[in-house]
Structure formats: C-alpha cells, structure tokens
Steps between C-alpha positions, in 0.01 A plus 500: 500500500283230640360534849649285772369671813175396656271806521254463787210706659122501527445870443654786307726619787617145572588422138676826456707455813597150369605645173701772674662237722610301196652815339678603820641158569590418138246241436353717233795666332456778242333378184308225646163439342212479738212272444206633306225654711250216441756224549629642826147570631402143429798363679443722804134454511418869472321712235680623187404848627708454809809396298435785259499754791815354642688534166372860463633589847828336432532699172414825680784436748748419213544133610355348171436624156265377238594459140153443327481150370851437635349479856598639840852483608727597782640840433867525414735632756471882494733666245681763709570812298846629614501796737879501506641845454680581179874513490629834629651697206867606519574850613196558713442515879295199613203599720281210398635202688342530833832429672633634825818728516786249537687758711240427776528116477717357786808274438369143537586326820506129411522231775833450667478134406302340219280198586711192464383199304154425355210484748138572508360796696138383448460425876593871584467713194519823681803603711380626834690820522379621168143381589492723803661787312211461253237507780644807645517665156123440445393584841672824506262618230185337649487184287400196699794260524357197657556304177816575308682329212755558232492507113736573215352846433152656456430340174597156619272553798212629287536214252493237772194666680294548180572146369384320833200745550361549143410305206555578123275777376436655854508881515754686699464864608816686370632859530464696169748614418693229677836313530543340156657182630203427724270564203692245297505254782119502539456435128768229505301314774205500287310750718318818394605852605225727595630863491459715822580864443744666723587858613748667738349286782511172333202287391165687463235347723221532245726329241580219739142454577423464126777233468355300788149519356662365174608192691868571604611228734835666584626862531856603449581850619795726617437685821788737416763558231240384244671430165476688274257768630674540841192505704476404879209425721385783730330378825169613351553317165614185696181517710283543187672203318475287814121551503484390132695179546312425831193438296691217312655292769585220258739714296874476568658840538875512410682827602837550313708736729803445281681834583408506867790662671574746210142575392519846661135466655345335800332175479115493517442123454180303420656210699414679814125496424434148621443349147473114503722448199795717440875512441765778506824447307815704548818470303853641545611522123444877480723598802720215604592353168336431161649140506344421842196305397343487841157595632338481833117416507259559793157350451205315659548141604319331206699711255832409664406128486407514139811706398746284696348178382556600141853631574600163644387326179712734289815675624455358844638811687680827443880459504637524849821667354269767368307526824819541697626772259166684546522461886849652502382804303179551699706505816791712371489867633677639211235341263223657709652842452544453132137403464389806689710718269356318194146562628546873545686544167232317302222705657700824424567402138147377433326818654749732319400351158133523577523858611727601211243356258229673683683828429446447141128403554573133443290264724715220659450237765751358744399493866740241591759259365750523214283616209305779367194443265418782245184480309534577134301500186743310279757259680713462181528872452600558850750216508656580161500877566687461830746259325600762260591714806710218662240344736346151488172454685262198505192512284202415715337245270655200674366615837144564383178286458242782451666798644567819292857536343792618704880458535683382807825679614729317755646779706724293728816628320363853404624768729277804535726719264465244229138467570452868422671448165279197425186692589582779256576250225170318583299835476655580160431143372131521613475852336617350179263220520208736571593698189508184293146398621361849466450576872 
C-alpha cells in the first residue's frame, strides 16, 4: 500500500511519534509501506542512522514489521486468539462461567414511563439522582468522587481510557493470571500486555515495579474479587503498590472493582493515595442484573475529560432508560437486602470449597469474589478428569500470560455440601494425574 501520510520529525523520538500518530488516526493503515531509510532521512534532513533507530524502536513496539527486501510496513491489526470458553458438555454441572447465582439477582424495576420520542441527551448525559448515588457509593469506600461519569461496563470504560491515553505498541501492566476479556481487549487495541504476578493480596509489588521499568504506561488491577485468582488488597499491600506507582506519575492506574458490593472483602484502594492519573470503575452486572450494562467511574479531572470527550463522539451517553432502571434498583430496600444475602452466601460457598480442598492437601486461592483458583500440573487432565465425574471447570490457559497452570472454579452456585463432593473428586483426579506423571 503506497504511503499517503506525511511523516514528520527532526529526531528519532519525533519521527516515531509521527508514525504512531498516523497509525492511531488511520493515516497509516495496516500494510502501509514506509519510505526506505535513506529516502526518508533525505526528505526530513536527518541522518540515515536516525531513521534506522526510529524503525528499530517501532519494530520493538510491534507497530511496524520489516520484510527484508520488501521493506518496512505498518503491522497488521493484531490477530486475537480466541479466549472464549468451550461449549459446556451435556450432563455436567457448569462451574466455569463466572456467573452469579440467578437466585440472588433482583427482579428488574424498569422506569414507570419510557422516554417519549427521539431526543439527544448529550447536554446532560448523566441523570442527577444516579450521579449522586454513584458519588455516595464511591465515597462510602474511601474513593474520591469529585469527578464521576458513566460507561457501558468495565470493558467499555477500559477500552475508552486506553485508546485515548496510549498509542499502538505501548505496554500495559496486566494481572497474571487475569481477566481474559481484558487481556483480549489490550491486544485488540494494539497494545502489549506486561504480566504482573498476583497472589492472595493482588498484584505483587516487585512484579509491578518490573512492569513499570519495562515501560508500562498504564496499570489495570483489581483491588478485590480479582478474577480468576480471587485476591484482594490488604492495607499493607495497597500501601506497597501505591509506593511503586508513585514513582511513575505519568502512568494511568485503572482499578476494576467489578464486584464491589458482593466481593466479601473491604476495599483498600489505590485511588486514595493521591495519584495524579487514576480511575476506578464499578459495574452492577454481577449483582443487579447481567443485562444491565452500566458502570460508574470515579477518576481525576483530566481522565474524566478524555473519557467523556471520546464518549460524546461515539455513543454519546449511557441510555437514560438504563440509568433510571439502575437508580430504582439502587434505592430499593428489598434489593439492598438481597445483595447483602448474596455477599454472605458467596463468601460462605467460596470459603467452604477452599477449606474442603485444603482438607485433601490441595492448595486453592479465593480470598474474595465468585471464583476459586486451583494450581494444577496439567490443566487438560484436571478439566477432563472432573468432567468424567460430572463437573465442568475452566482451564486456566485463557487467563494466563506467564503464570503457571491452574483451573478456575466459579463457586457462586456451589453450596458447601456440594463443594465437599467436588473437593473429594478433585483430589481423586489429582491423584490419578500424579500417578500418570510418576509423582
């Protein structure tokens, strides 16, 4: 493809920025052939070495590729390997989906009257009652709420923030193991995931420090109910992570508190650490309704402006019909009671499985949220072995970058007595696998 975009710059940094801008804005679509080194150097009045260094850096960041005599071209849009779960086989109990117990989801309370006619809400995209409810929701957990906005869910918010803040090829510090849809999203945006190991307290500070040294320009983390590992920040872990990110004030920190009210753990948030660039996003899909694609976002002023500026250029606003439905649920006493019962039940079910597995000497992790992560030697053997016993769990491959193997078990619909049976079956499967591999 012949080049149409005018590359500018007087040094390697400026030339690289010009190419990145062309890629991001569509002036240099995938497959575009960039000028040969000497020709571009002559046109820009710089040395060939400067252009060669620029192309090398762009290759390192995955923005361009070189095909020998075929020249240097803009890299194709990333091919996203599917992390979609396989179809659940018939006759097994599904513990792989990550879904809440439908028995704890309230009946939807839609608006008494639907909005008549066709009109734009761009001038007032947020309904005042729901905006105040969102502020109160954040402030109750110590999240600064001077600047609040809405999105269509955590993924929608993350996509918008990353697309306005970063350029193709930029690295993003990601939990490992982490939420598979976020891992796919980062790749789809042309960004690079830098794995950050997690444990029962969330991201490990030393691993995050390494990611920032590797150039990460954004961090996406879960302060509680981490998916799939189940970790949650302790106060000490939050303080240690805050110290790490404070050394990189230009980095955007995005907290995904997706299961806030049913996480079963207190919130220790990085957003209270005085960071210059931050956002926390909360959704209601796990406990008010899986079809309620609404999220509240608290953030700094610059992040708010960039998020809402892009929102206005795309969908414009979050449906007021949806906003009113969420408002009615968030102010309904019966719904509040149901959410509290869900939180307690989820904590009991999760803890019961972890304890039952421990009784068989099986290590498992699930300090908060709806899932338990069990390290295994062979994911396929564990999944298939449990399948023969009537259980269907999620192989960990789609959640991992560099982390060791494991399986994720969703415990939301697993009462303690059933968890005890699953633990016994799991221990038997692992024993069989150990015999196969010779100890």
